[in-house]
TORVEXFI-569258 format. One record per residue (C-alpha): x, z, y; residue in three letters. Coordinates in steps of 0.001 Angstrom, whole numbers, plus 500000, padded with zeros to 6 digits. Layout:
<vexvos>
XZYALA...
</vexvos>
This chain:
<vexvos>
500000500000500000MET502790500868502445PHE504493497583501604GLU501307495667502406LYS500950497526505706LEU504546496622506524ARG503808492974505791ILE500736493052508041ILE502745494248511040PHE505626491817510400THR503349488843511165ILE503523488496514988PRO500101486890515478GLU498294489350513207LEU500141492329514738ARG499111491208518228GLN495463490879517169LYS495401494331515559ILE497107496071518502LEU494767494404521006LEU491753495482518951THR493016499071518801LEU493661499081522566LEU490126497877523352LEU488617500424520974LEU490691503162522652ALA489304502087526049ILE485801502330524615TYR486493505856523327ARG487776506973526754VAL484636505734528504GLY482518507346525775TRP483554510774527167HIS483119510091530922ILE479774511580532066PRO477642510303534919LEU478383512043538267PRO474920513638538356ILE475115515004534817MET475283518768534213ASP477374518796531020THR476522522438530300SER472923521389529555LYS473743518517527192ALA472248520403524225ASP468756520078525761LEU468410516699524032PHE468803518222520573SER466038520724521372GLN463395518025521812GLN462240518032518178GLY461287514604516861VAL462386512894520077PHE465779514568519757GLY466072513115516235SER465150509704517637PHE467884510025520289ILE470460510906517622GLU469335507985515447GLN469601505495518308VAL472995506886519338SER474304506338515806LEU473400502627515808PHE474171501987519486ALA477798503237519580ALA476743505635522335SER476270509299523161GLN472835509546524738LEU472836513345524702SER475906513396526987GLN474712510765529533ALA478059508992529847THR478905505706531560ILE478582504081528119PHE475419506091527449GLY473269503098526480LEU475965501813524145GLY475700498314522777ILE472058498582521659MET470596496578524631PRO472825493637523703TYR471880493936520015ILE468191494097520973SER468513490974523144ALA470370489116520387ALA467692490030517834ILE464931488920520229ILE466494485488520709PHE467188485139516993GLN463524485806516275LEU462402483444519047LEU464661480685517714ALA462709480706514459SER459314480255516134VAL459993478581519524TRP460940474895519392ALA463222474727522497PRO465470477531521200LEU465431476068517703GLU466603472760519177GLN469381474559521048LEU470604476077517787GLN470904472599516272LYS473066471343519173GLU476113473130517802GLY478653474884519992GLU477068473912523331SER473664475196522240GLY475187478433520974ARG476868479016524350ARG473558478533526177LYS471787480991523864ILE474611483514524383ASN474213483096528150GLN470464483757527924TYR471216486780525724THR473505488240528395ARG470831487830531070TYR468276489531528816ALA470778492340528156THR471042493073531883VAL467249493263532224LEU466932495565529189ILE469721497799530529CYS468051498149533920LEU464747499197532351GLY466215501550529747GLN468675503254532105SER465976503818534771TRP463672505468532209ALA466582507417530692TYR467724508907534002ILE464139509789534878GLY463877511660531583TYR467126513498532348MET465648514693535635VAL462502515930533872SER464631517941531405LEU466621519570534199GLY469960518068533156MET470856516874536677VAL472982518905539060ARG470918520639541720SER473012519280544614GLU471876515742543784PHE468165516605543782LEU465757516491546676VAL463073518916545628GLY462423518126541977ASP463268514441542132SER466355512273542398LEU466740510107545553PRO466172506388544980PHE469695505414546041GLY471329507938543707THR469164506902540777GLN469846503219541448LEU473605503884541533ALA473439505636538136CYS471328502796536721VAL473936500263537845LEU476756502388536376ILE475084502537532952MET474211498825533094THR477799497913533947CYS478973500168531115GLY476914498261528554THR478017494890529977ILE481633496078529780PHE481132497032526114LEU479639493592525500MET482747492062527095TRP485011494229524915ILE483166493007521827GLY483602489384522874GLU487316489882523558GLN487769491372520088ILE485919488393518591ASP488088485880520433GLU491517487488520639PHE491373490450518229GLY490499490884514574ILE487040491515513133GLY483559491465514632ASN483716493208518010GLY480184494616518169ILE480338495880514585SER483709497535515219LEU482292499368518247LEU479432500703516134ILE481836501713513354MET484126503458515866ALA481161505482517151GLY480201506479513606ILE483733507421512566LEU484186509482515741ALA481293511721514650ARG482510512159511074MET485307514720511746PRO482806517092513363ASN480516516755510350GLN483504517231508056LEU484295520483509857LEU480717521622509272LYS481109520786505591LEU484444522418504784PHE484957524873507660GLY482821527764506377PRO483974527055502825LEU487614527543503838LEU487042530616506023THR484682532493503670GLU486079531220500391GLY484339529185497666PRO481002530644496594VAL478125529425494471LEU474694529113496020GLY476028529407499560GLY475499531956502313THR473759531686505684PRO476952530146507094THR478299528331504032SER476796525639501833MET478360526596498553GLY480715524762496236VAL477998522912494301GLU476518521369497462LYS479933520256498668VAL480611518636495292LEU477286516810495425VAL478089515418498890LEU481591514372497765VAL480172512569494721LEU477518510990496918LEU480244509784499288PHE482222508188496449ILE479095506648494925GLY477975505060498203VAL481436503617498894VAL481655502076495402VAL478074500806495581GLY478492499255499023VAL481643497393497994VAL479945496164494802PHE476776494973496542ILE478695493574499518TYR480691491282497242ARG477866490536494801ALA476771486897494785GLN474428484681492862ARG476341481438492299ARG474112478375492098ILE475862475495490225PRO476078472246492218MET477142468752491241GLN478390466166493698SER477385462555493152ALA479953460028491912LYS481006457171494176HIS482839454100492840VAL485100452408495330ARG487121449605493880GLY488675450850490677HIS488472454527491657ARG485728457088491105VAL485214459753493773TYR483100462904493587GLY481436464183490452GLY483016467619490827THR481199470820489908ARG480967473500492579GLN478951476638493350TYR476636477621496173LEU477132481402496740PRO474047483385497766LEU474706486957498871ARG472746489629497060LEU472233491560500294ASN471590488816502824GLN470072491140505450ALA472967493622505688GLY472073497002507187VAL469462495697509643MET466458496695507430PRO467612500336507362ILE468118500370511138ILE464660498921511786PHE462881501079509195ALA464427504395510252SER463821503683513949SER460192502606513534LEU459293505597511364LEU460285507952514175LEU457492506650516419PHE454564507806514208PRO456162511244513901ALA456508511539517702MET452972510242518319LEU451303512517515758PHE453312515543516939ARG452234514892520512TYR448566514523519488LEU448742517681517392SER449886519608520483GLN447003518177522506LEU444457519017519800TYR445601522188517979PRO444205522718514493GLY443224519040514046SER444260516604511311PHE447004515250513608TRP449198518177512571ALA448884517149508899ASP449826513568509774LEU452808514797511787ALA454003516831508781ASP453441513839506479ALA455819511696508560PHE458398514439509040GLN461795513260507874ARG462823515209504776GLY461028515844501517THR457707514347502687SER456433511978500011PHE454554509865502575THR457663509431504717TYR459856508429501770ASN457320505903500431VAL456852504401503907ALA460650504296504356TYR461162502331501143VAL458237500006501949ALA459632499251505424PHE463094498557503985ILE461667496026501524TYR459553494424504248PHE462436494023506694PHE464776492791503942CYS462439489898503188TYR461621489400506874PHE465274489255507959TRP466243487035505021THR463416484624505879ALA464793484336509414ILE468481483946508572THR468164481912505342PHE466525478472505554ASN466270476866502078PRO464890473590503506LYS467891473179505798GLU470331473942502963ILE468548471480500666ALA468745468776503340GLU472452469458503910ASN473138469181500182LEU471221465918500085LYS473093464495503086ASP476462465347501497HIS475548463783498181GLY475325467055496244SER472515468334494047PHE471578471226491772ILE471400470085488138PRO467800469977486902GLY466221469848490375TYR465560466796492509ARG467167466809495983PRO464886467797498829GLY461665469729498300LYS462296470790494662ARG465767472090495553THR464378474058498529ALA461672475617496329GLU464271476620493731TYR466575478184496343LEU463660480095497853GLU462621481418494431LYS466171482587493686VAL466503484251497107MET463207486128496628VAL464490487582493346ARG467949488615494499ILE466549490032497766THR464390492359495671TYR467543493765494056VAL469419494011497365GLY466484495790499009ALA466340498230496104GLY469995499128496654PHE469446499671500383LEU466409501842499617ALA468432504017497228VAL471239504458499778VAL468777505258502572ALA466511507644500662ILE469146509633498741THR470414511678501749PRO466806512464502690THR466066513799499208LEU469313515775499008ILE468778517243502478SER465331518522501513GLY466106519611497950ALA469418521382498713MET468673522534502274ASN471589520539503683VAL471698519433507321ASP470227515912507567MET472969514564509836GLN475627515842507459LEU473959514250504427ALA473466510963506305SER477089510700507443PHE478555511234503978TYR476027509385501865GLY473619507333503929GLY473207504746506650THR476234505744508720GLY478560505494505737LEU476932502212504667LEU477612500651508071ILE481176501993508244ALA482126500748504770VAL480510497321505307SER482316496756508614VAL485615498064507232ALA485374495757504221PHE484656492769506477ASP487706493720508578LEU489906493920505474VAL488709490476504365GLN489642488942507730LYS493088490532507636ILE493428489340504052ASP492663485751505070SER495657485829507448HIS497906487088504642LEU496729484531502081VAL497125481709504610MET500804482656504908ARG501281483014501121ASN501496486821501170TYR499879488978498442PRO496194489653498970SER494972493100500028LEU491973492913497689ILE493484491097494758GLU491745491830491480GLY
</vexvos>
């Protein structure tokens, strides 16, 4: 391993890409800790005391590479840009002008990226204005900035522009990593935010165990040896499972048509069309977990308005933990978004037409409509398996947290969505580094 690391840093181009990526990520981490001027940092824990809404804030912060509870200059994170990109990706599948832009190649992609940036600015302005207003209502703003109980318009506008510029700067960092660094910039920012939270959760896991000594069953301040072992095994199992599913493919055999030119025969080779088992990535888990927080917040609010009504039972039913209703809805949403996202990103008709134009075909199926129907049938089957894996990864921390009385954030970091995202992005980064090594005839990092 040390020899392979030495080889990586002996390649000038690859070393420059890695160092630039690390520098940009370090800049992101510095800004992650700079609070807004109006923020009273001593009251940052007020966010975590907001019940279901506090859980929603933590969930969004995990996926947005941000720290919403601290109200920093990067407080909104990269989520506005991701939201804008998802909106335009969805529109491109149903709106003809955007669909035509996608087919124009590089020029069309640049125009869509430009529209995405404009939409990001608008989303940032709206979200940051509402966010700062909520901060004022919680009493997290310094008293010297307030006029009565409200924040002056000019001060609030300045903070809105600061947070908007912070998100745009993060978007620029991601694009610089894509162009001049190594790996996917936006994904690396999200992974850096997740990994930055893991040491604190690790301290919660092993700190009391080291200070009070190993005990079975746990104490009020310690989880116990058996719970720690379960989380460690869960961590190993998720890492192995993510790598297995990430690399899993269904290879569709293809045959290229033979062409006779003069006395020579061209084509006729046998190839494979790889279809990823998990085509949707981690997007279904992000969508499902975020959407399920809204019913819990709504029912909890209605139960407070109407005490003793059935709204309290519904709020408990959608409480994250051991609730059977929540777990079933979680799995159902994951399956739905897996098929929904795959239907958007995977177009069997377009693939069938491309195979036909290049003179290739799938043995036993006529080019065109029959090939598209076959590819769609195969994708429906393998998506079912991929969605099942995502559901197991997503639901296991919830079950363990409720059954073993383990903190939900701790269980999620070392066996759930956060770990799934971190491992997926890290594996993609290793593959891109590996491609540089193989291109220069060096040993592969993932050989075997």
